C-alpha atoms as one frame of an Amber mdcrd trajectory, in Angstrom:
protein
  86.119 124.704 127.504  86.094 125.375 123.746  83.314 127.339 122.409  80.682
 125.617 119.763  82.241 128.400 117.438  85.614 128.049 118.015  84.510 123.906
 117.896  82.853 124.954 114.988  86.205 127.737 113.131  88.606 124.401 113.913
  87.057 122.055 112.185  87.170 124.365 109.508  90.561 125.031 109.037  91.085
 121.533 109.403  89.214 121.029 106.535  90.553 123.745 103.901  94.203 121.916
 105.566  92.460 117.957 104.131  91.551 119.552 101.141  95.190 122.016 100.051
  97.108 119.681 101.619  98.098 121.850 103.695  99.219 122.579 107.514  97.986
 124.557 110.407  99.150 126.266 113.469  98.597 123.861 116.381  95.189 124.073
 118.552  97.041 124.296 121.852  99.536 126.743 120.805  96.001 128.773 119.702
  93.799 128.254 122.529  96.308 126.123 125.853  92.813 125.492 127.891  91.614
 123.594 125.390  90.629 119.855 126.551  90.145 116.072 124.719  86.197 116.275
 125.060  86.923 119.606 123.009  88.963 117.326 120.435  86.426 114.463 119.728
  84.152 117.256 119.641  86.577 118.927 116.496  86.775 115.548 115.091  83.593
 114.968 115.278  81.544 118.167 113.641  85.132 117.713 110.766  83.588 113.856
 110.379  79.851 115.333 110.022  80.613 117.344 107.496  82.400 115.130 105.108
  79.564 112.811 105.523  76.806 114.987 105.022  78.985 115.843 102.083  78.578
 111.934 100.791  81.828 110.016 102.238  80.400 107.378 103.453  82.364 106.407
 106.773  83.121 102.099 106.418  85.236 102.126 110.245  87.747 102.940 112.853
  91.441 103.855 113.738  93.166 103.855 116.907  96.103 105.464 117.943  99.352
 105.548 120.118  98.336 102.102 121.330 102.176 100.968 121.061 104.850 101.542
 123.155 107.173 102.074 120.481 104.426 105.149 118.737 104.301 106.711 122.502
 107.987 107.314 122.243 108.368 108.421 118.694 105.550 111.004 119.465 106.117
 111.568 123.349 102.034 110.987 123.501 101.447 108.468 126.653  97.284 107.901
 125.860  95.598 106.190 123.444  93.163 107.881 120.801  90.731 107.051 117.633
  89.204 108.735 114.129  86.967 107.429 111.974  87.952 106.449 108.598  86.168
 107.133 105.058  85.724 104.401 102.246  87.413 106.502  99.431  90.904 105.511
 101.685  91.184 102.217 101.556  93.616 100.628  99.091  94.712  97.169  98.294
  98.258  95.304  98.754  99.791  96.924  95.165  98.211 100.068  94.957  99.501
 103.070  93.513  99.185 106.025  96.153  99.245 109.584  95.696 101.943 111.356
  98.076 100.020 114.940  96.660  96.805 113.820  99.050  98.805 113.887 102.708
 100.225 116.106 104.199 103.952 114.419 106.301 103.560 110.766 104.757 104.764
 108.242 106.852 103.464 104.289 107.977 102.796 102.332 109.895 102.853  99.019
 110.717  99.423  97.119 111.608  96.439  94.063 112.386  92.511  95.838 110.663
  90.201  93.486 112.682  86.415  93.442 110.604  83.666  92.444 112.870  81.066
  90.505 112.908  78.316  91.770 114.995  78.175  94.481 117.039  80.771  95.846
 120.406  79.072  98.053 122.929  81.143  99.931 126.115  81.982 100.778 128.233
  82.976  97.234 129.799  84.272  95.544 127.005  87.213  93.006 128.038  89.471
  90.988 125.309  87.342  88.530 124.976  84.118  90.455 124.175  86.374  91.989
 121.327  87.635  88.493 119.747  84.213  87.316 119.759  82.784  90.055 117.935
  85.583  89.590 115.442  85.260  87.637 112.057  88.470  88.070 111.150  92.481
  90.057 111.307  93.501  91.515 108.405  97.412  93.296 108.022  97.513  97.177
 107.191  99.694 100.018 106.445  98.882 102.905 107.941  99.367 106.343 105.750
  99.441 109.043 108.219  98.407 112.363 107.463  98.400 115.202 109.517  97.755
 118.632 109.274  99.332 120.626 112.405 102.566 121.339 112.467 104.695 118.756
 114.453 106.671 120.346 116.453 104.995 120.427 120.263 101.625 118.363 119.468
  99.413 117.030 121.980  97.091 114.635 121.632  94.438 117.254 121.412  95.791
 118.722 118.454  96.459 114.157 117.122  92.758 114.073 118.248  91.210 117.162
 116.158  93.165 116.562 113.322  90.905 112.820 113.069  93.809 111.175 114.780
  96.263 111.821 111.692  94.882 109.506 109.691  94.888 109.331 105.670  94.715
 105.989 103.952  95.043 103.026 105.016  96.236  99.957 102.913  94.698  96.334
 103.194  96.778  92.607 102.804  94.633  90.090 100.846  94.888  86.949 104.159
  92.098  86.935 105.838  92.908  85.057 109.577  90.166  84.369 112.447  91.807
  84.945 115.761  90.937  81.048 116.702  92.993  80.067 113.503  96.410  81.915
 114.699  97.948  83.642 117.690  97.473  87.165 117.471  99.937  88.514 119.710
 102.851  87.380 117.569 101.846  88.325 114.197 105.216  89.709 113.061 106.032
  93.316 110.166 109.401  93.594 108.245 108.674  97.273 106.830 111.157  98.474
 104.454 111.464 100.831 102.223 113.298 100.646  98.940 114.042  97.222  99.090
 115.289  98.594 103.048 114.759  97.299 106.105 113.472  99.935 108.220 110.950
  98.826 110.537 110.413  95.412 112.895 108.150  94.603 115.315 105.069  91.965
 116.533 101.944  92.867 117.071 101.858  92.043 121.413 103.469  95.417 120.703
  99.975  97.549 120.719  98.212  96.451 124.273  99.668  93.287 124.801  96.707
  92.237 122.434  96.264  93.556 119.013  92.315  93.141 119.744  92.285  94.624
 123.163  92.417  98.510 121.164  89.450  96.937 120.014  88.455  96.283 123.356
  89.240  99.892 124.470  87.932 101.797 121.853  84.287 100.343 122.421  84.961
 101.842 126.177  85.830 104.750 124.741  83.250 105.513 122.518  80.153 104.479
 124.912  81.475 107.562 126.351  79.836 109.233 123.482  76.748 107.495 123.536
  78.122 105.046 120.062  79.076 101.207 119.795  80.780  99.388 117.123  79.126
  97.908 114.757  79.419  95.274 112.623  80.782  95.054 109.126  82.963  98.318
 110.544  86.697  98.075 109.850  89.433  98.868 112.867  92.614  99.910 112.243
  93.989  98.751 116.112  97.413 100.813 116.136 100.950 100.517 114.636 104.005
  98.618 116.763 106.465  99.696 114.445 107.048 103.503 114.472 106.528 104.938
 111.349 108.410 105.199 107.962 108.772 108.594 106.287 107.933 108.298 102.536
 108.469 110.650  99.499 107.137 110.509  96.005 108.542 107.165  94.186 108.940
 104.883  97.419 108.243 101.643  97.026 106.496  99.745 101.065 106.906  96.584
 101.296 105.825  94.936 105.021 106.079  91.996 105.312 103.604  89.819 108.015
 105.098  85.789 107.153 101.785  83.587 107.379  99.704  86.791 106.827 101.347
  87.512 103.610 102.795  90.673 102.125 101.436  94.211 101.145 102.580  96.086
  98.671 102.741  99.648  97.308 103.954 102.810  95.708 103.554 106.613  96.493
 103.475 107.912  93.406
């Protein structure tokens, strides 16, 4: 395992890469013995420094929960990161592309909790009971570690590659819609690039919420009422560049549009 000094040094490297929108060398290339616990410790130091600087946590993202994403990354275990209030956008937003590195977009559902959820034995039914509503979301990926040869240790350390999210306007309670069959048709500049359905996320997108509650219980934490949980993508990531217009049609859950400027 890494020393506390090594963990703090890597967290500062990632913070600097975030400030400069740069890329650092793979952590696992330099520290091949680094563990998943080390990576969450790095993320935790980075998170705590951001909170101390005045940023406000609004929720967490789950990643690598679908076969599409696992095959796209070569990583087979889900992960999670944190989300700050200044990373949340509404549909129709102009998003500055220079704020990110390796900019890609994923199709997801987000869940807002009405009650706390604590592991280690949460089930899908427990998660559904704790969810206030689901809302369509696009996640903007933001990777600060070189892509070639990246492992789950690198990804987790880099806050699970989270950059921002764009939320839709339609809210649905879990008892109003079969969340497994919410579709996503993702277009870039009018051309359909990716399609999928939410069942691609662990069979039911809210399963990821239960997984997350159980996972963070290992670190003595729980999900709190009011948190936003991004459940994971059910399409492969789509690359975007400055000037691209992005649109995703979720059928009865509405449409999200944004532009990268």
